[in-house]
C-alpha positions in Angstrom: 31.6 -39.8 37.7 32.9 -41.7 34.7 29.3 -42.3 33.4 28.7 -38.5 33.4 31.9 -37.8 31.4 30.9 -40.5 28.8 27.4 -39.0 28.6 28.8 -35.5 28.0 31.1 -36.8 25.2 28.2 -38.7 23.6 26.0 -35.7 23.8 28.7 -33.5 22.3 29.2 -35.9 19.4 25.4 -36.0 18.8 25.2 -32.2 18.7 28.2 -32.0 16.4 26.3 -34.2 13.9 23.4 -31.7 13.7 23.8 -28.2 12.3 23.6 -25.8 15.2 24.8 -22.6 16.7 24.8 -22.1 20.5 23.4 -18.9 21.9 23.5 -18.3 25.6 23.6 -22.0 26.4 20.7 -22.9 24.1 21.0 -24.6 20.7 19.8 -22.6 17.7 19.6 -24.3 14.3 22.0 -22.9 11.7 19.1 -22.4 9.2 17.4 -20.0 11.7 20.6 -18.1 12.2 21.2 -17.9 8.4 17.7 -16.6 7.8 18.1 -13.9 10.5 21.4 -12.8 8.9 19.8 -12.7 5.4 16.9 -10.7 6.7 19.2 -8.2 8.5 21.3 -7.9 5.3 18.2 -7.3 3.1 17.0 -4.6 5.6 20.4 -2.9 5.5 20.4 -2.9 1.6 16.9 -1.5 1.4 17.8 1.2 3.8 20.9 2.1 1.9 19.1 2.1 -1.4 16.4 4.4 0.0 18.9 6.9 1.3 20.9 6.9 -2.0 17.8 7.7 -4.1 17.6 11.4 -5.1 14.4 12.4 -6.8 14.5 14.7 -9.8 14.2 18.4 -8.8 12.4 21.0 -10.9 14.5 23.8 -12.3 13.5 27.1 -13.8 13.5 27.1 -17.6 15.3 30.4 -17.9 18.2 29.2 -15.6 18.8 26.1 -17.7 18.5 28.0 -21.0 20.9 30.8 -19.9 23.3 28.8 -17.8 23.3 25.4 -19.5 23.3 22.1 -18.0 25.3 22.1 -14.8 23.4 19.7 -12.5 25.8 16.8 -12.7 24.5 15.1 -9.5 21.2 13.8 -10.9 18.1 14.3 -12.9 16.1 17.5 -13.0 12.7 18.5 -14.5 11.9 21.4 -16.7 8.5 22.6 -18.2 8.2 23.9 -21.8 6.6 23.7 -25.2 7.9 21.6 -28.1 9.3 24.0 -30.8 10.8 21.3 -33.0 11.6 17.7 -32.9 14.0 15.5 -35.0 15.2 12.0 -34.7 17.8 12.8 -32.1 17.0 16.4 -30.8 14.1 18.2 -29.3 14.0 22.0 -28.9 11.8 23.3 -26.1 10.7 26.9 -25.7 9.7 28.7 -22.5 5.9 29.0 -22.2 6.4 32.5 -20.7 9.0 33.7 -23.3 9.0 32.0 -26.8 12.4 33.5 -27.5 14.1 31.4 -24.8 14.9 27.9 -26.1 16.6 24.8 -24.8 18.0 22.0 -27.0 17.8 18.5 -25.7 19.3 15.3 -27.1 17.3 12.1 -27.3 19.1 8.8 -26.4 20.5 7.0 -29.4 19.0 4.1 -31.1 20.4 0.5 -30.8 22.4 -1.0 -33.6 19.5 -3.1 -34.9 16.9 -0.4 -34.9 17.3 0.4 -38.6 16.6 -3.3 -39.5 13.6 -3.4 -37.2 12.3 -0.3 -38.9 11.8 -2.2 -42.1 9.2 -4.4 -40.4 7.5 -2.2 -37.8 7.1 1.3 -36.8 9.8 1.8 -34.2 9.6 3.6 -30.8 11.7 6.5 -32.1 9.4 7.1 -35.2 6.4 7.0 -32.9 8.0 9.3 -30.4 9.0 11.8 -33.1 5.4 11.7 -34.6 3.9 12.3 -31.1 6.3 15.2 -30.4 5.3 16.8 -33.8 1.7 16.5 -32.7 2.4 18.1 -29.3 4.2 21.0 -31.2 1.2 21.5 -33.5 -1.3 21.4 -30.6 0.9 23.7 -28.4 0.7 21.2 -25.5 2.9 22.0 -22.5 5.3 19.2 -21.6 7.3 18.2 -18.5 10.7 16.8 -19.4 13.0 14.8 -17.0 16.6 15.5 -18.0 20.0 14.3 -17.2 23.3 16.2 -17.8 26.0 14.5 -19.8 29.7 15.3 -19.6 29.6 17.8 -22.4 26.9 19.9 -20.6 24.1 18.9 -23.1 20.9 17.8 -21.3 19.5 14.5 -22.5 15.8 13.7 -22.2 14.8 10.6 -20.2 11.1 11.1 -20.0 8.6 13.5 -21.7 5.2 13.8 -19.9 2.1 15.6 -21.1 -1.7 15.7 -20.7 -3.7 14.3 -23.6 -7.0 15.6 -25.0 -8.9 13.4 -22.5 -7.1 15.0 -19.6 -5.1 11.8 -18.9 -1.3 12.0 -18.2 0.9 10.3 -20.8 4.6 10.0 -21.3 7.3 9.1 -23.7 10.1 7.3 -22.0 13.6 6.8 -23.4 
């Protein structure tokens, strides 16, 4: 009997030297258990992220032009024509009613953009030039907007179809 007890103590000491977790009487390496926990955590995070995502919903141009920007929960989409474009503002008009307009702000430039402008043509100059071309060509655009605290919609993306029939976009 004494030999059995000594063998159990020695076996216990040998097991304690190796990283393990016991599961139902069998030994499972800690690395395996950690991998399983990481996989379950990753699956949980992906599921949470997928359920938290809200796609942009399309809204009627007249509703936004008349009621202003009140969708504070997320992005929304509106279709229109470019009436005018400046460095920081775009005015859209309703394709069905040119009298109905909507003013959008464009995201601001970074602090070093003016310095960069001396050396290259910047993203904002290119975007303004393309918006002026879209206005001259009377090309319909699809704009993804986000409401800010002051109720002014800000453009995040402006999509259009080019002369070749391909979809292009200006992202801010």
